[in-house]
C-alpha positions, 0 to 999 in steps of 0.5 A, a space after each residue: 660365219 664370221 671373218 677372222 681378221 676381226 676376232 682380236 681376242 682371236 688374235 690376242 690368244 696367238 700372240 700370248 701363245 707365241 710369247 709364252 712358246 718364244 719366252 721357254 724356249 730362250 730360259 732354255 737356252 739360256 739355262 743349256 748355255 749359262 750351266 756350270 761345267 761339271 766334272 763327272 763323278 763315277 759313281 764306283 772307283 774304278 779298279 785296275 784289271 788284269 788281262 790274259 792274253 794266249 796266242 793261239 796259232 793256226 797249227 795248234 789243237 785248241 784253234 781246231 776245237 774253236 774252229 
């Protein structure tokens, strides 16, 4: 079995893989930090909606029906 330190091509491959990973992380960080901030565009315009609130007292028949 050969010694791992004498296999120079293994260290070269490991160095290339490490450099590729380092370049990938650096490029993704630069893209994340330097991208322009865009205003989010809504796909559909919002329409005002009506909200009905009905107060129910605890003595009403509706309250006893719901509970």
